[in-house]
C-alpha positions as CSV (number, residue, x, y, z in Angstrom):
1,M,60.1,83.7,49.3
2,K,62.3,86.5,50.0
3,K,61.7,87.2,53.4
4,N,61.7,83.3,54.3
5,I,65.8,83.5,53.4
6,L,66.1,86.8,54.7
7,A,64.6,85.7,58.2
8,P,67.5,83.6,59.4
9,V,70.0,85.6,58.2
10,I,68.6,88.6,60.4
11,A,68.0,86.2,63.5
12,A,71.9,84.9,63.0
13,F,72.8,88.3,62.5
14,T,71.2,89.7,65.6
15,F,72.3,86.4,67.8
16,F,76.2,87.6,66.7
17,L,75.8,91.4,67.5
18,I,74.1,90.4,71.2
19,Y,77.1,87.4,71.5
20,S,80.0,89.9,70.3
21,S,78.8,92.3,73.6
22,C,80.9,89.5,75.6
23,T,83.8,90.8,74.5
24,K,82.8,94.6,73.6
25,I,80.8,95.4,76.9
26,D,79.6,98.3,77.4
27,T,82.0,99.8,80.5
28,T,79.1,102.5,81.1
29,D,78.7,102.9,85.2
30,L,74.6,101.7,85.6
31,G,74.9,102.5,88.9
32,N,71.9,104.9,87.8
33,D,69.9,102.0,87.0
34,L,69.3,102.8,83.6
35,I,69.8,99.4,82.2
36,S,69.4,99.6,78.8
37,A,67.9,97.0,76.1
38,V,70.6,95.4,73.6
39,D,68.7,95.0,70.5
40,N,65.2,95.0,71.4
41,V,66.5,92.0,73.8
42,P,64.8,92.1,77.1
43,T,67.7,92.2,79.7
44,F,67.3,90.7,83.5
45,Q,69.1,91.5,86.4
46,T,69.9,89.0,89.3
47,L,72.5,89.8,92.4
48,L,74.8,86.9,93.6
49,D,75.8,86.5,97.2
50,I,79.2,87.5,98.2
51,E,81.0,85.5,100.9
52,T,83.7,87.8,102.5
53,D,86.6,87.5,104.8
54,N,89.5,89.8,106.7
55,L,92.5,88.5,106.6
56,L,96.5,90.2,107.2
57,F,99.5,90.1,105.1
58,S,101.4,88.3,107.2
59,S,104.3,88.5,104.8
60,D,104.7,92.1,103.2
61,T,107.5,92.0,100.6
62,T,106.1,95.4,99.4
63,E,110.0,97.9,99.4
64,I,110.1,101.7,98.8
65,P,111.6,103.0,95.6
66,Y,114.1,106.0,96.5
67,N,112.4,108.6,94.6
68,L,108.7,108.2,96.3
69,D,107.7,109.8,99.8
70,H,108.7,107.9,102.6
71,A,106.8,108.1,106.2
72,I,108.3,109.1,110.4
73,G,105.8,109.2,112.9
74,I,103.4,107.5,114.7
75,I,99.8,106.8,115.1
76,E,99.2,105.3,118.8
77,N,95.9,104.3,118.6
78,D,93.5,104.6,115.6
79,P,90.2,103.6,117.0
80,D,89.1,101.4,114.1
81,F,92.2,99.8,112.9
82,G,95.2,100.0,115.9
83,K,98.9,101.4,116.0
84,T,101.2,102.7,113.4
85,E,104.8,103.2,113.7
86,A,107.4,104.7,110.6
87,A,110.8,105.2,110.9
88,L,113.2,106.1,107.9
89,Y,117.1,105.1,107.4
90,F,119.3,106.8,104.7
91,D,123.0,107.3,103.9
92,V,124.7,110.6,102.7
93,S,128.0,111.6,101.5
94,P,129.7,114.5,100.3
95,S,129.1,116.4,97.1
96,A,132.3,115.2,95.9
97,F,135.4,112.8,96.7
98,R,138.9,113.5,97.2
99,S,137.8,117.0,97.9
100,Y,137.8,118.1,101.6
101,P,134.8,120.0,102.3
102,F,135.6,122.4,104.7
103,V,137.4,124.1,102.7
104,K,141.1,123.7,103.8
105,K,142.2,121.0,106.9
106,D,143.1,123.3,110.1
107,S,141.1,126.0,108.9
108,I,138.1,125.6,111.1
109,V,138.0,127.9,113.8
110,A,134.3,127.0,115.1
111,I,131.4,124.6,114.3
112,D,128.2,126.5,115.6
113,S,125.5,124.4,114.7
114,I,124.4,121.2,112.5
115,V,121.4,120.5,111.1
116,L,119.9,117.8,109.6
117,S,117.1,119.2,107.0
118,L,114.1,116.8,105.5
119,A,111.8,118.2,102.7
120,Y,108.4,118.0,104.0
121,K,105.9,117.2,101.3
122,S,102.3,116.0,103.3
123,L,100.6,115.1,106.4
124,Y,98.4,112.1,107.1
125,G,96.6,111.5,110.5
126,D,95.7,114.5,112.9
127,S,97.2,117.4,112.0
128,N,97.4,118.8,115.9
129,S,99.8,115.8,116.5
130,V,103.2,116.4,118.7
131,Q,105.9,114.2,118.2
132,R,109.6,113.9,119.3
133,I,111.5,113.2,116.4
134,E,115.3,112.2,117.0
135,V,118.0,111.4,114.2
136,F,120.3,108.9,115.4
137,E,123.4,107.7,113.7
138,V,122.9,103.6,112.5
139,D,125.6,101.5,114.1
140,P,128.5,101.0,112.0
141,N,127.9,96.9,112.3
142,A,124.3,96.9,110.7
143,D,124.3,95.3,108.2
144,F,122.6,98.2,106.4
145,K,124.2,98.8,102.5
146,Y,122.6,100.1,99.0
147,S,122.0,96.8,96.5
148,N,121.4,97.3,93.2
149,T,119.0,94.5,93.2
150,S,116.6,95.7,95.8
151,D,114.8,98.4,98.4
152,Y,114.8,96.9,101.8
153,R,111.1,95.8,102.3
154,L,108.8,97.5,104.7
155,N,108.8,94.6,107.4
156,H,112.3,94.7,107.5
157,P,113.5,94.2,111.1
158,D,114.7,97.9,112.7
159,F,118.8,98.6,111.8
160,A,120.9,98.9,115.2
161,V,121.6,102.3,116.0
162,L,123.7,103.6,118.9
163,P,122.1,104.5,121.9
164,V,122.1,108.1,121.8
165,A,120.4,110.4,119.8
166,L,122.4,113.3,117.4
167,G,119.8,115.3,118.3
168,G,115.5,115.7,118.0
169,R,113.1,118.0,118.6
170,N,108.9,118.5,119.2
171,V,107.6,118.8,115.9
172,D,104.3,120.3,116.1
173,F,103.2,118.5,112.5
174,K,100.9,121.4,111.7
175,T,103.6,124.0,111.1
176,L,105.8,121.2,109.2
177,N,104.7,123.1,105.9
178,D,105.4,126.7,108.1
179,S,108.0,129.6,106.3
180,V,111.3,129.4,108.7
181,F,114.1,131.4,108.6
182,Y,117.8,130.6,109.4
183,I,121.5,131.4,108.3
184,N,123.2,130.1,105.7
185,A,126.7,131.1,105.8
186,K,126.7,135.0,105.2
187,D,123.1,135.0,103.9
188,T,119.7,134.4,105.8
189,I,117.2,131.8,104.2
190,R,113.7,132.0,104.0
191,T,112.4,128.4,103.5
192,A,109.7,126.2,103.8
193,N,108.1,122.8,103.8
194,E,111.5,121.4,105.6
195,L,111.7,119.6,109.1
196,R,114.9,121.2,110.8
197,I,116.4,119.5,113.5
198,N,119.8,120.7,115.3
199,V,122.3,117.7,115.7
200,N,124.9,117.8,118.7
201,T,128.1,119.9,117.1
202,S,130.5,117.1,118.6
203,F,129.5,115.0,115.4
204,A,131.1,116.6,113.8
205,T,134.9,115.5,114.8
206,R,135.8,113.0,112.7
207,F,134.7,114.7,109.7
208,V,136.7,117.5,110.4
209,N,139.6,115.5,111.0
210,A,139.3,113.7,108.3
211,D,141.3,114.0,105.2
212,T,141.5,113.5,101.1
213,T,143.4,109.9,102.0
214,N,140.7,108.2,103.9
215,A,136.9,109.2,104.9
216,F,137.0,111.5,101.3
217,S,138.8,109.6,98.8
218,N,135.8,107.9,98.0
219,D,132.0,106.3,99.1
220,S,132.8,103.0,100.2
221,I,135.8,104.4,102.6
222,F,133.5,107.5,103.8
223,K,130.5,104.9,104.6
224,T,132.7,103.6,107.5
225,Y,133.0,106.9,109.1
226,L,129.1,107.2,108.8
227,K,127.0,104.1,108.1
228,G,124.1,105.9,107.5
229,L,121.0,108.4,109.7
230,A,117.8,106.9,111.3
231,V,114.9,109.5,111.8
232,K,112.3,108.3,114.2
233,A,109.5,109.6,116.0
234,S,110.0,108.9,120.2
235,N,107.1,106.7,121.7
236,G,108.0,107.5,125.3
237,A,108.7,111.4,124.7
238,S,106.2,112.3,121.7
239,P,103.1,113.9,123.5
240,S,100.8,113.5,121.0
241,K,101.2,110.6,118.2
242,N,98.6,110.7,115.6
243,A,99.6,111.2,112.1
244,L,102.5,110.5,109.8
245,A,104.7,112.8,108.0
246,Y,105.9,112.4,104.4
247,F,109.7,113.5,103.2
248,D,111.5,113.6,100.0
249,L,114.6,112.0,100.2
250,T,115.4,113.6,96.3
251,D,114.5,116.7,97.1
252,A,117.9,119.6,97.8
253,K,116.4,120.5,100.9
254,T,117.4,117.0,102.3
255,K,120.6,117.2,104.1
256,I,122.8,117.4,106.7
257,T,124.4,121.0,107.1
258,F,127.9,122.1,109.3
259,Y,127.6,125.9,110.2
260,C,131.2,126.6,110.7
261,R,133.7,129.5,110.2
262,I,137.2,129.5,108.7
263,K,139.9,131.3,108.8
264,E,141.3,131.6,105.6
265,N,144.1,134.6,104.8
266,G,143.9,136.0,108.1
267,N,139.9,136.6,107.6
268,I,136.9,134.5,109.7
269,T,134.6,133.3,107.3
270,P,131.5,131.6,107.0
271,I,130.9,128.4,105.7
272,A,128.0,125.3,105.4
273,P,129.3,122.3,103.4
274,F,126.4,119.3,103.6
275,F,126.4,115.7,102.4
276,R,123.0,114.2,100.7
277,Y,121.8,111.6,99.9
278,F,123.0,110.3,96.8
279,N,120.3,110.0,93.6
280,S,120.5,109.4,90.3
281,N,119.2,113.0,89.0
282,G,123.2,113.1,87.4
283,T,123.7,115.9,90.4
284,T,126.1,113.6,92.4
285,T,129.2,111.7,92.1
286,S,127.5,108.2,92.8
287,S,124.4,106.4,91.9
288,I,121.3,105.8,94.3
289,G,122.6,105.4,98.0
290,A,121.0,103.4,101.0
291,Q,117.3,104.0,101.9
292,A,114.6,102.0,104.0
293,S,111.2,103.4,105.0
294,L,110.3,100.8,108.1
295,I,106.5,100.7,108.8
296,K,105.1,98.4,111.5
297,R,101.5,98.2,112.3
298,T,99.7,96.6,115.1
299,P,96.1,95.5,114.4
300,G,93.6,96.7,117.4
301,N,90.2,97.7,118.3
302,G,87.0,96.4,115.7
303,Y,90.2,95.7,113.0
304,L,91.7,93.2,115.2
305,A,88.4,91.8,116.6
306,N,87.3,91.1,112.8
307,L,90.8,89.5,112.1
308,N,90.3,87.0,115.1
309,N,87.0,85.9,114.6
310,G,87.3,82.9,113.3
311,N,84.4,83.7,110.9
312,P,84.9,83.3,107.0
313,K,81.9,85.2,106.2
314,D,82.6,88.8,107.9
315,D,80.0,91.6,107.9
316,K,82.6,94.3,107.9
317,L,85.9,94.5,105.9
318,Y,88.8,96.6,107.5
319,L,90.9,97.6,104.4
320,Q,94.3,99.2,105.6
321,S,96.8,100.8,103.2
322,T,99.6,98.9,102.5
323,P,101.3,97.2,105.0
324,G,98.2,96.5,105.5
325,S,95.3,94.3,105.6
326,Y,93.4,92.5,102.5
327,A,89.9,90.4,102.5
328,I,88.8,87.7,100.3
329,L,85.9,87.5,98.5
330,K,84.0,84.2,97.2
331,I,81.4,84.1,94.9
332,P,79.8,80.8,94.3
333,G,76.7,81.6,92.5
334,I,79.0,82.1,89.5
335,D,79.1,78.5,89.0
336,T,75.6,78.0,88.9
337,L,74.9,80.3,85.8
338,T,73.8,79.0,82.9
339,N,75.1,80.4,79.1
340,R,73.9,84.1,79.1
341,V,75.4,86.9,77.7
342,I,76.9,88.9,80.6
343,H,76.1,92.5,79.8
344,R,77.7,94.2,83.0
345,A,78.8,92.8,86.1
346,E,79.8,94.4,88.8
347,I,80.5,94.1,92.9
348,V,79.7,97.0,94.8
349,V,81.5,97.9,97.6
350,E,79.6,100.7,100.3
351,K,82.0,102.4,102.4
352,L,80.4,102.5,106.1
353,P,81.1,105.5,109.0
354,A,84.2,104.4,110.6
355,V,84.7,105.0,114.8
356,S,87.3,107.9,113.5
357,E,86.6,109.7,110.9
358,V,90.7,111.4,111.0
359,F,92.1,109.2,108.8
360,G,91.5,109.7,105.3
361,I,90.5,106.9,102.6
362,P,92.2,105.6,100.0
363,E,91.0,107.2,96.6
364,L,91.5,103.5,95.0
365,L,91.2,100.1,96.3
366,F,92.1,97.1,93.8
367,I,90.9,94.0,93.1
368,D,92.8,90.2,91.6
369,L,92.4,86.8,91.3
370,I,94.1,84.9,93.9
371,K,94.4,81.2,93.9
372,P,92.8,79.2,96.8
373,A,96.3,78.3,98.3
374,G,96.8,82.3,98.8
375,D,100.0,82.1,97.9
376,T,99.8,83.6,93.8
377,A,98.1,86.6,92.5
378,F,96.4,87.7,89.0
379,T,95.3,90.5,86.9
380,I,91.3,90.1,86.5
381,P,91.4,88.6,82.6
382,N,90.2,91.4,80.1
383,D,88.6,93.7,83.0
384,F,92.2,94.8,83.6
385,V,93.6,96.1,80.5
386,R,97.6,97.5,80.9
387,T,98.0,101.0,79.3
388,G,101.8,101.4,80.5
389,N,104.5,99.3,81.8
390,N,103.0,100.0,85.3
391,T,100.0,101.4,84.2
392,Y,96.6,99.8,84.0
393,D,93.1,101.5,82.9
394,A,91.8,102.4,86.1
395,N,88.5,103.3,84.9
396,L,87.6,99.8,83.2
397,L,88.4,97.8,86.2
398,G,86.8,100.3,88.6
399,G,87.8,101.0,92.6
400,K,87.9,104.9,92.7
401,I,85.6,106.2,95.6
402,K,82.6,108.1,94.3
403,D,79.7,108.7,96.6
404,N,81.0,106.4,99.0
405,K,81.2,103.4,97.0
406,Y,83.7,101.8,95.6
407,V,82.5,99.8,92.3
408,F,84.5,97.1,90.1
409,N,83.6,96.1,86.7
410,I,84.1,92.3,86.4
411,S,81.9,91.9,83.4
412,R,84.5,90.0,80.9
413,H,85.9,87.8,83.6
414,V,82.1,86.6,84.7
415,Q,81.2,85.8,81.0
416,N,84.6,84.1,80.5
417,I,83.6,82.0,83.5
418,V,80.0,81.3,82.5
419,T,80.9,80.3,78.3
420,N,84.4,79.0,78.4
421,K,84.1,77.4,82.2
422,K,87.2,79.0,83.4
423,P,88.1,78.8,87.0
424,N,86.3,80.7,89.7
425,Y,89.0,82.2,91.2
426,P,88.3,83.5,94.9
427,L,89.0,87.6,94.6
428,R,90.9,89.6,96.5
429,I,90.2,93.5,97.5
430,Y,92.9,95.6,98.9
431,A,94.3,99.0,98.9
432,P,97.8,98.5,97.8
433,F,100.5,101.2,97.6
434,I,102.0,98.6,95.1
435,T,101.0,95.6,94.1
436,Q,102.8,92.9,91.9
437,P,100.4,90.7,90.2
438,Y,101.3,88.2,87.2
439,I,99.0,89.4,84.0
440,L,96.6,86.7,83.2
441,E,95.2,86.7,79.6
442,A,92.0,85.5,78.6
443,S,93.8,82.4,77.1
444,G,94.8,81.2,80.6
445,E,98.3,82.4,79.8
446,K,100.2,84.2,82.2
447,S,103.2,86.5,82.3
448,P,107.3,85.2,83.0
449,F,107.5,87.4,85.9
450,P,105.1,89.8,88.0
451,V,104.1,93.0,87.1
452,T,104.7,96.3,89.6
453,F,101.5,99.0,90.0
454,L,101.2,102.2,92.1
455,I,98.1,101.8,93.3
456,N,98.2,104.6,95.5
457,P,100.4,107.3,95.8
458,K,101.7,107.3,99.6
459,V,103.1,104.4,101.4
460,A,100.6,103.5,104.7
461,Q,98.0,106.2,104.0
462,G,94.4,105.3,103.7
463,R,92.3,103.0,105.7
464,V,88.3,102.5,104.7
465,L,85.6,100.1,106.6
466,V,83.4,99.1,104.2
467,A,80.0,96.2,103.9
468,G,81.1,92.6,103.6
469,G,78.6,90.4,102.6
470,N,77.0,89.8,105.8
471,H,76.3,93.2,106.3
472,P,72.5,93.8,107.2
473,T,71.8,96.8,105.3
474,K,74.6,97.4,102.8
475,K,75.5,93.9,101.7
476,M,78.2,93.3,99.0
477,Q,76.9,91.7,96.4
478,L,77.7,90.8,92.9
479,R,75.3,92.6,90.2
480,I,74.4,91.1,87.1
481,I,72.9,92.7,83.7
482,Y,72.6,89.5,81.2
483,S,70.3,88.6,78.4
484,K,69.4,85.0,77.6
485,I,70.7,83.4,74.7
């Protein structure tokens, strides 16, 4: 009698445990093919085809915050992806206003040299690159200025500059982290990770002749004397263009220094006043200054061919970091699934050999939902878990490179479609520097505004060739481990 009463209770409890796994899914990577039974209930595996299509970000709205590294340089012809050009624009100011930086008006007896220095951080591409890096003055009439509401987008048109370079030098990229010696006023300085470019000494004239009643009275008037500086690699004069170098505007090494001699009390004394990019670290008299990191991509080679093949079911996907490309994934087979308990649903993305391996791959890919019209992106409900204002749990969602694979966990998302008949939106896979999707909850509610997440630490760094849904040997598929109900 007791057995007859307990049997349905045990069965109901067992069903509850199985069904509750829909929302408490084991996030263990099943890539080792160890598929364990759940409460002695048999598990099954099915593979669903994925339709994959290469697309280009036609209007990238990404902006580079002032305190992240900025790229300069040219990759002339990546044999897989084509050309990349990166230029940097920024303004500078003296360390204080209402103070004459050259000690005393009419005290200068000689301007020995002017040097623009940039704090070097890292390199992407071929370290054997040799590029001519030139410094230009931003045209006084250019609409280049600081805004407290936004930075300039990567795809902003070039700002006008005065036609004659203030200075330039051929830079051997592999020496950018070497130690260099220079004389700073009276002392010999040893420094490393610093690019130094000599500027024409005639550039100093307008500042030497100014005083605290005009140029040095305040920041806005100073900008009428110097709108900003542009630092670019020369397309025509660079011997070997195959890399980007990254620099930090907020580092104390980034400045333009005037090495002068003044006469004071009958003595000749060397001085080295400098102008810097203003930042918000509390050490300057102003807040953030104007800056723009402008990056142009020109698709070429296999990347361009796949963008233009007219085939919405590509066998290879070309994923290039911001500003770059993305791919749309469609999985129509999800709509045919009968009700079941999803223990694991994962997309396995396999890296393919590239024509050139000089350019590193992104360590992290990102995946989100995108409306069929392509105008709005959402995070994947439940599988995307926010851990802070601008961070998320990448271990849960997946996308980290391991054993030449990027694996994404969309288990709860698939369960939501199967059980609650939620829309089976296309997925977007890409390698963003920064992404700004809406947060989509399991209930269907979305955040009122897009939320910013930093995915990969360097803009324009990393690209990878992966197998698409039509690849003959490594096709991208959705792997589902499930139990029948």
